[in-house]
PyMOL commands that place a pseudoatom at each C-alpha (Angstrom):
pseudoatom trace, name=CA, resn=MET, resi=1, chain=A, elem=C, hetatm=0, pos=[55.620, 145.605, 102.021]
pseudoatom trace, name=CA, resn=ALA, resi=2, chain=A, elem=C, hetatm=0, pos=[52.380, 144.151, 102.748]
pseudoatom trace, name=CA, resn=LYS, resi=3, chain=A, elem=C, hetatm=0, pos=[50.010, 144.896, 105.573]
pseudoatom trace, name=CA, resn=PRO, resi=4, chain=A, elem=C, hetatm=0, pos=[49.345, 142.610, 108.069]
pseudoatom trace, name=CA, resn=ILE, resi=5, chain=A, elem=C, hetatm=0, pos=[46.247, 141.171, 107.473]
pseudoatom trace, name=CA, resn=THR, resi=6, chain=A, elem=C, hetatm=0, pos=[43.641, 141.142, 110.271]
pseudoatom trace, name=CA, resn=LEU, resi=7, chain=A, elem=C, hetatm=0, pos=[41.104, 139.295, 111.144]
pseudoatom trace, name=CA, resn=SER, resi=8, chain=A, elem=C, hetatm=0, pos=[38.035, 140.892, 109.663]
pseudoatom trace, name=CA, resn=GLN, resi=9, chain=A, elem=C, hetatm=0, pos=[39.534, 141.067, 106.167]
pseudoatom trace, name=CA, resn=LEU, resi=10, chain=A, elem=C, hetatm=0, pos=[40.223, 137.347, 106.735]
pseudoatom trace, name=CA, resn=GLU, resi=11, chain=A, elem=C, hetatm=0, pos=[36.901, 136.778, 107.370]
pseudoatom trace, name=CA, resn=GLU, resi=12, chain=A, elem=C, hetatm=0, pos=[35.406, 139.005, 104.666]
pseudoatom trace, name=CA, resn=LEU, resi=13, chain=A, elem=C, hetatm=0, pos=[37.958, 137.246, 102.185]
pseudoatom trace, name=CA, resn=LYS, resi=14, chain=A, elem=C, hetatm=0, pos=[36.312, 133.672, 103.760]
pseudoatom trace, name=CA, resn=ARG, resi=15, chain=A, elem=C, hetatm=0, pos=[32.398, 135.222, 103.104]
pseudoatom trace, name=CA, resn=PHE, resi=16, chain=A, elem=C, hetatm=0, pos=[33.681, 136.137, 99.141]
pseudoatom trace, name=CA, resn=ASN, resi=17, chain=A, elem=C, hetatm=0, pos=[34.756, 132.623, 98.490]
pseudoatom trace, name=CA, resn=ASN, resi=18, chain=A, elem=C, hetatm=0, pos=[31.925, 130.968, 100.113]
pseudoatom trace, name=CA, resn=ASN, resi=19, chain=A, elem=C, hetatm=0, pos=[29.399, 133.132, 98.300]
pseudoatom trace, name=CA, resn=LEU, resi=20, chain=A, elem=C, hetatm=0, pos=[31.378, 131.778, 95.214]
pseudoatom trace, name=CA, resn=SER, resi=21, chain=A, elem=C, hetatm=0, pos=[30.469, 128.970, 95.680]
pseudoatom trace, name=CA, resn=LEU, resi=22, chain=A, elem=C, hetatm=0, pos=[26.913, 128.786, 96.353]
pseudoatom trace, name=CA, resn=TYR, resi=23, chain=A, elem=C, hetatm=0, pos=[24.509, 128.403, 93.087]
pseudoatom trace, name=CA, resn=SER, resi=24, chain=A, elem=C, hetatm=0, pos=[23.899, 132.024, 92.133]
pseudoatom trace, name=CA, resn=SER, resi=25, chain=A, elem=C, hetatm=0, pos=[23.582, 134.079, 89.715]
pseudoatom trace, name=CA, resn=GLN, resi=26, chain=A, elem=C, hetatm=0, pos=[26.829, 134.952, 87.351]
pseudoatom trace, name=CA, resn=GLU, resi=27, chain=A, elem=C, hetatm=0, pos=[26.182, 138.479, 87.799]
pseudoatom trace, name=CA, resn=TYR, resi=28, chain=A, elem=C, hetatm=0, pos=[26.456, 138.013, 91.733]
pseudoatom trace, name=CA, resn=LYS, resi=29, chain=A, elem=C, hetatm=0, pos=[29.632, 135.704, 91.363]
pseudoatom trace, name=CA, resn=GLU, resi=30, chain=A, elem=C, hetatm=0, pos=[30.837, 138.035, 89.322]
pseudoatom trace, name=CA, resn=TYR, resi=31, chain=A, elem=C, hetatm=0, pos=[30.206, 141.448, 92.126]
pseudoatom trace, name=CA, resn=MET, resi=32, chain=A, elem=C, hetatm=0, pos=[31.748, 139.066, 95.433]
pseudoatom trace, name=CA, resn=ALA, resi=33, chain=A, elem=C, hetatm=0, pos=[34.981, 138.020, 93.165]
pseudoatom trace, name=CA, resn=ASP, resi=34, chain=A, elem=C, hetatm=0, pos=[34.839, 141.807, 92.632]
pseudoatom trace, name=CA, resn=ASN, resi=35, chain=A, elem=C, hetatm=0, pos=[34.662, 142.640, 96.057]
pseudoatom trace, name=CA, resn=ALA, resi=36, chain=A, elem=C, hetatm=0, pos=[37.390, 139.867, 96.691]
pseudoatom trace, name=CA, resn=LEU, resi=37, chain=A, elem=C, hetatm=0, pos=[39.690, 141.938, 94.459]
pseudoatom trace, name=CA, resn=GLN, resi=38, chain=A, elem=C, hetatm=0, pos=[39.515, 144.703, 96.319]
pseudoatom trace, name=CA, resn=MET, resi=39, chain=A, elem=C, hetatm=0, pos=[40.237, 143.278, 99.551]
pseudoatom trace, name=CA, resn=LEU, resi=40, chain=A, elem=C, hetatm=0, pos=[42.943, 141.613, 98.152]
pseudoatom trace, name=CA, resn=ASN, resi=41, chain=A, elem=C, hetatm=0, pos=[44.155, 145.099, 96.512]
pseudoatom trace, name=CA, resn=ASP, resi=42, chain=A, elem=C, hetatm=0, pos=[43.769, 145.895, 100.228]
pseudoatom trace, name=CA, resn=ILE, resi=43, chain=A, elem=C, hetatm=0, pos=[45.842, 143.439, 101.656]
pseudoatom trace, name=CA, resn=GLU, resi=44, chain=A, elem=C, hetatm=0, pos=[48.912, 143.593, 98.644]
pseudoatom trace, name=CA, resn=PHE, resi=45, chain=A, elem=C, hetatm=0, pos=[48.494, 145.416, 95.729]
pseudoatom trace, name=CA, resn=PHE, resi=46, chain=A, elem=C, hetatm=0, pos=[51.387, 143.815, 94.344]
pseudoatom trace, name=CA, resn=GLY, resi=47, chain=A, elem=C, hetatm=0, pos=[50.952, 140.493, 95.696]
pseudoatom trace, name=CA, resn=ALA, resi=48, chain=A, elem=C, hetatm=0, pos=[50.441, 137.574, 94.046]
pseudoatom trace, name=CA, resn=PHE, resi=49, chain=A, elem=C, hetatm=0, pos=[46.585, 137.026, 94.719]
pseudoatom trace, name=CA, resn=HIS, resi=50, chain=A, elem=C, hetatm=0, pos=[45.865, 140.168, 93.720]
pseudoatom trace, name=CA, resn=ARG, resi=51, chain=A, elem=C, hetatm=0, pos=[47.716, 139.921, 90.071]
pseudoatom trace, name=CA, resn=LYS, resi=52, chain=A, elem=C, hetatm=0, pos=[46.778, 136.498, 89.946]
pseudoatom trace, name=CA, resn=LEU, resi=53, chain=A, elem=C, hetatm=0, pos=[42.841, 137.545, 90.590]
pseudoatom trace, name=CA, resn=MET, resi=54, chain=A, elem=C, hetatm=0, pos=[43.112, 140.603, 88.360]
pseudoatom trace, name=CA, resn=VAL, resi=55, chain=A, elem=C, hetatm=0, pos=[44.530, 138.288, 85.524]
pseudoatom trace, name=CA, resn=GLU, resi=56, chain=A, elem=C, hetatm=0, pos=[41.743, 135.731, 86.471]
pseudoatom trace, name=CA, resn=LEU, resi=57, chain=A, elem=C, hetatm=0, pos=[38.791, 138.391, 85.947]
pseudoatom trace, name=CA, resn=GLY, resi=58, chain=A, elem=C, hetatm=0, pos=[40.113, 139.734, 82.768]
pseudoatom trace, name=CA, resn=ILE, resi=59, chain=A, elem=C, hetatm=0, pos=[39.902, 136.535, 81.251]
pseudoatom trace, name=CA, resn=TYR, resi=60, chain=A, elem=C, hetatm=0, pos=[35.976, 136.063, 82.783]
pseudoatom trace, name=CA, resn=TYR, resi=61, chain=A, elem=C, hetatm=0, pos=[35.139, 139.209, 80.752]
pseudoatom trace, name=CA, resn=PHE, resi=62, chain=A, elem=C, hetatm=0, pos=[36.577, 138.209, 77.934]
pseudoatom trace, name=CA, resn=HIS, resi=63, chain=A, elem=C, hetatm=0, pos=[34.529, 134.774, 78.375]
pseudoatom trace, name=CA, resn=LYS, resi=64, chain=A, elem=C, hetatm=0, pos=[31.589, 135.569, 80.320]
pseudoatom trace, name=CA, resn=ASP, resi=65, chain=A, elem=C, hetatm=0, pos=[29.471, 132.820, 78.113]
pseudoatom trace, name=CA, resn=LYS, resi=66, chain=A, elem=C, hetatm=0, pos=[32.073, 129.753, 78.907]
pseudoatom trace, name=CA, resn=TYR, resi=67, chain=A, elem=C, hetatm=0, pos=[33.518, 130.961, 82.214]
pseudoatom trace, name=CA, resn=ASP, resi=68, chain=A, elem=C, hetatm=0, pos=[32.117, 128.827, 85.437]
pseudoatom trace, name=CA, resn=PHE, resi=69, chain=A, elem=C, hetatm=0, pos=[34.821, 130.309, 88.140]
pseudoatom trace, name=CA, resn=ASN, resi=70, chain=A, elem=C, hetatm=0, pos=[36.346, 127.639, 89.222]
pseudoatom trace, name=CA, resn=MET, resi=71, chain=A, elem=C, hetatm=0, pos=[39.704, 128.936, 88.734]
pseudoatom trace, name=CA, resn=ILE, resi=72, chain=A, elem=C, hetatm=0, pos=[38.474, 132.337, 91.053]
pseudoatom trace, name=CA, resn=ASN, resi=73, chain=A, elem=C, hetatm=0, pos=[37.384, 130.574, 93.356]
pseudoatom trace, name=CA, resn=PHE, resi=74, chain=A, elem=C, hetatm=0, pos=[40.862, 128.537, 93.922]
pseudoatom trace, name=CA, resn=ILE, resi=75, chain=A, elem=C, hetatm=0, pos=[42.829, 131.413, 93.786]
pseudoatom trace, name=CA, resn=ILE, resi=76, chain=A, elem=C, hetatm=0, pos=[40.727, 132.924, 96.546]
pseudoatom trace, name=CA, resn=SER, resi=77, chain=A, elem=C, hetatm=0, pos=[40.879, 129.807, 99.032]
pseudoatom trace, name=CA, resn=ASN, resi=78, chain=A, elem=C, hetatm=0, pos=[44.633, 129.233, 98.135]
pseudoatom trace, name=CA, resn=ALA, resi=79, chain=A, elem=C, hetatm=0, pos=[44.712, 132.954, 99.102]
pseudoatom trace, name=CA, resn=VAL, resi=80, chain=A, elem=C, hetatm=0, pos=[42.492, 132.266, 102.665]
pseudoatom trace, name=CA, resn=LYS, resi=81, chain=A, elem=C, hetatm=0, pos=[45.230, 129.003, 103.610]
pseudoatom trace, name=CA, resn=HIS, resi=82, chain=A, elem=C, hetatm=0, pos=[47.853, 132.012, 102.914]
pseudoatom trace, name=CA, resn=TYR, resi=83, chain=A, elem=C, hetatm=0, pos=[46.139, 134.147, 105.309]
pseudoatom trace, name=CA, resn=GLU, resi=84, chain=A, elem=C, hetatm=0, pos=[45.003, 131.943, 107.693]
pseudoatom trace, name=CA, resn=GLU, resi=85, chain=A, elem=C, hetatm=0, pos=[48.872, 130.892, 108.046]
pseudoatom trace, name=CA, resn=GLN, resi=86, chain=A, elem=C, hetatm=0, pos=[49.945, 134.566, 108.850]
pseudoatom trace, name=CA, resn=ILE, resi=87, chain=A, elem=C, hetatm=0, pos=[47.698, 134.812, 111.584]
pseudoatom trace, name=CA, resn=ASN, resi=88, chain=A, elem=C, hetatm=0, pos=[47.893, 131.310, 113.371]
for i in range(1, 88): cmd.bond("trace and resi %d" % i, "trace and resi %d" % (i + 1))
show_as sticks, trace
zoom trace
């Protein structure tokens, strides 16, 4: 069973997602994606968003030179939308 997400966790997840959208270095985007993964782990370890992001980060680590972070950004955006609906 998932713990209810707090407003501060949701704001952090939004911040991680916004930072992935910025034109920043690949290492910084990797850092933000790892932080988002940890946040999703804290919220719901067996949740769909955590699993999807974990798989997508695995794909990223095998194809770093060609990866563009669109799918990671999409997964986190969907998680933000889902958790916003839970809070409202």
